[in-house]
C-alpha positions in Angstrom: -14.4 -2.4 18.0 -15.1 0.6 20.0 -15.0 4.0 18.4 -11.8 5.9 19.6 -11.8 9.6 20.1 -8.9 11.2 18.0 -7.9 14.3 20.0 -7.2 16.7 17.1 -4.1 14.7 16.2 -2.6 15.2 12.7 -2.9 12.1 10.6 0.4 10.6 9.4 1.2 11.9 5.9 1.7 8.4 4.5 -0.1 5.2 5.8 0.7 1.8 4.3 -1.4 -1.3 5.0 -0.8 -5.0 4.5 -4.3 -6.2 4.1 -3.9 -9.8 5.5 -6.5 -12.3 6.7 -9.2 -12.5 4.1 -9.0 -16.3 3.7 -8.8 -16.9 7.5 -11.7 -14.6 8.1 -13.8 -16.6 5.6 -12.5 -20.0 7.1 -13.6 -19.0 10.6 -17.1 -18.5 9.3 -17.3 -21.5 7.1 -17.3 -19.4 4.0 -15.3 -19.9 0.7 -12.0 -17.9 0.5 -13.5 -16.0 -2.4 -16.1 -14.5 0.0 -13.2 -13.3 2.2 -11.6 -11.6 -0.6 -15.0 -9.8 -1.6 -15.4 -8.6 2.0 -11.8 -7.4 1.8 -12.6 -5.2 -1.1 -15.5 -3.7 1.1 -13.0 -3.0 3.8 -10.7 -1.2 1.3 -13.5 1.1 0.2 -14.2 1.9 3.8 -10.5 2.6 4.4 -9.9 4.8 1.4 -12.8 7.0 2.4 -11.7 7.1 6.1 -8.1 7.9 5.1 -9.2 10.9 3.0 -11.6 12.2 5.7 -8.8 11.9 8.3 -6.3 13.9 6.2 -3.9 11.1 5.2 -2.2 12.3 2.1 -0.8 8.9 0.8 -2.3 5.4 1.3 -0.5 2.5 0.1 -2.1 -1.0 0.1 -0.5 -4.2 -0.5 -3.1 -5.9 -2.9 -1.2 -8.8 -4.6 2.4 -9.8 -4.0 4.8 -11.2 -6.5 4.7 -14.3 -4.4 0.9 -14.7 -4.6 1.2 -16.4 -8.0 1.9 -19.6 -6.1 -1.7 -19.7 -4.9 -4.3 -22.0 -6.6 -5.3 -20.8 -10.1 -9.0 -20.4 -9.1 -8.0 -18.0 -6.3 -5.7 -16.0 -8.5 -8.5 -15.7 -11.1 -10.8 -14.5 -8.4 -8.3 -11.9 -7.2 -7.7 -10.7 -10.8 -11.5 -10.3 -11.2 -11.7 -8.3 -8.1 -9.0 -5.9 -9.3 -10.9 -5.5 -12.6 -14.2 -4.8 -10.8 -12.6 -2.4 -8.3 -11.1 -0.3 -11.0 -14.1 -0.4 -13.2 -16.8 0.2 -10.5 -14.9 2.4 -8.1 -12.7 4.5 -10.4 -15.4 7.1 -11.0 -16.0 7.6 -7.3 -12.3 7.9 -6.6 -11.8 10.4 -9.4 -14.9 12.4 -8.2 -13.4 12.5 -4.7 -10.1 13.9 -6.1 -8.1 10.7 -5.4 -5.0 10.1 -7.5 -4.3 6.4 -8.3 -0.8 5.0 -8.6 0.3 1.4 -9.1 3.7 0.0 -8.2 5.0 -3.4 -9.0 6.1 -5.3 -12.1 3.6 -4.9 -15.0 5.2 -6.5 -18.0 4.0 -10.0 -17.2 0.4 -9.0 -16.4 -2.6 -9.7 -18.6 -2.9 -6.9 -21.2 -6.4 -6.0 -20.2 -5.2 -5.5 -16.5 -2.2 -3.3 -17.8 -4.7 -1.3 -19.8 -7.1 -0.8 -16.8 -4.0 0.3 -14.6 -2.9 2.8 -17.2 -6.4 4.2 -17.6 -6.8 4.6 -13.9 -3.5 6.4 -13.6 -4.2 8.7 -16.6 -7.7 9.7 -15.5 -6.7 10.6 -12.0 -3.1 12.1 -12.5 -4.1 15.7 -12.1 -6.0 15.0 -8.8 -4.4 16.5 -5.7 -6.2 14.9 -2.8 -5.4 11.5 -1.3 -2.9 9.5 -3.4 -3.9 5.9 -3.4 -0.9 3.7 -4.2 -1.7 0.1 -5.1 1.1 -2.4 -4.8 0.1 -4.9 -7.4 2.3 -7.9 -8.5 4.7 -6.2 -6.1 7.7 -7.4 -4.0 10.1 -5.1 -2.3 13.3 -7.1 -3.2 12.1 -7.2 -6.9 11.6 -3.4 -6.8 15.1 -2.8 -5.5 16.4 -5.2 -8.1 14.6 -3.2 -10.8 16.1 0.0 -9.4 19.5 -1.5 -9.7 18.9 -2.6 -13.2 17.9 0.9 -14.1 21.0 2.3 -12.5 23.1 -0.2 -14.4 21.5 0.9 -17.7 22.4 4.5 -16.9 25.9 3.5 -16.1 26.3 1.5 -19.4 24.9 4.6 -21.2 27.6 6.8 -19.5 25.1 8.8 -17.6 26.0 7.5 -14.1 29.4 7.1 -12.6 30.2 4.8 -9.6 30.9 7.8 -7.5 27.3 9.0 -8.1 25.7 5.9 -6.4 24.2 6.6 -3.1 21.1 5.7 -1.1 19.4 8.8 -2.3 20.3 8.0 -5.9 19.1 4.4 -5.7 15.8 5.6 -4.1 15.2 7.9 -7.1 15.1 4.7 -9.3 12.4 2.9 -7.3 8.9 2.4 -8.7 7.4 5.7 -7.1 10.3 7.9 -6.1 8.1 11.0 -5.6 6.0 9.2 -3.0 7.4 9.8 0.6 8.3 6.9 2.8 5.5 5.6 5.0 5.2 7.1 8.5 2.9 4.2 9.6 2.7 0.6 8.3 -0.3 -1.4 9.5 -0.7 -5.2 9.1 -3.9 -6.9 10.1 -4.4 -10.6 11.0 -1.9 -10.7 13.9 1.0 -11.6 11.8 4.1 -9.5 12.7 6.4 -9.2 9.7 6.6 -7.1 6.5 6.5 -9.9 3.9 8.6 -8.2 1.3 6.6 -5.0 1.5 8.3 -1.6 1.2 11.5 -2.9 2.8 13.5 0.1 1.6 10.9 2.7 2.3 10.1 1.3 5.8 13.5 2.1 7.3 12.0 4.4 9.9 8.3 3.5 9.6 6.2 2.9 12.8 4.8 -0.6 12.6 1.4 -1.4 14.1 0.2 -5.1 14.1 -3.5 -5.6 14.6 -5.2 -8.8 15.7 -8.1 -8.5 13.4 -8.6 -9.8 9.9 -8.7 -7.4 7.0 -12.5 -7.7 6.3 -13.0 -6.4 9.8 -10.9 -3.3 9.3 -12.8 0.0 9.4 -12.4 3.7 10.3 -12.2 2.9 14.1 -9.4 0.4 13.4 -7.5 3.1 11.3 -8.1 5.7 14.0 -6.8 3.3 16.7 -3.6 2.7 14.6 -3.1 6.4 14.3 -3.5 6.9 18.1 -0.8 4.3 18.6 1.4 6.0 16.0 1.1 9.2 18.1 2.2 7.4 21.2 5.5 6.5 19.6 8.9 8.4 19.9 10.5 8.7 16.5 14.3 9.2 16.7 15.4 8.6 13.1 18.8 7.6 14.7 19.0 10.9 16.7 17.3 12.6 19.5 13.7 11.9 20.4 11.1 13.4 18.0 7.5 12.6 19.0 5.1 11.8 16.3 2.7 14.6 17.3 5.4 17.3 17.2 
């Protein structure tokens, strides 16, 4: 992919990425799917560095969906191992680069060791004020919205919430990371053109860019190209034209 020239455009504040195509990248090269996932981790490292350098404030990555549990046990084990290694081996660099790590998704059913690693990563980096890396792990947007509704219901039962208090803004405050702004730009690799239960609530006014490359091929140039496409869009938010570069 050719290197684009980014003409002094402000980076979107929040970029979210559906990292798709590891298995197909490997299959196209006669390699095991596990190799595709390992190369996908390398692409993630490149992307985190590039996002920070370009001035992105929040980067959300879809690392493991609630539906991924239906995959073969051996592949799930490989993915869990990659998460462990990513946190153990990359956390020091992330912390040193002032990156704050956040994790969204359902945790209670996860292996205790993974829950512990997630908590340690969040605690170590919670005071950092550079790029916020949001990892969507064991995540599904419908499930997140259902959890938010459950939290609201619990508040109502406790007498702290009235029916008249319920609004879109109130529900949003019960989501997994209510302090993280909605994504300006959502990128999906592999050529697929759907959100696949990713940030459905938060994506209401996001710009969507679908790239015909597999995730292991993603690099800084691909991110810059997606940002250039973002700046070509007109964002109306239901009103008058608001260009992304304004």
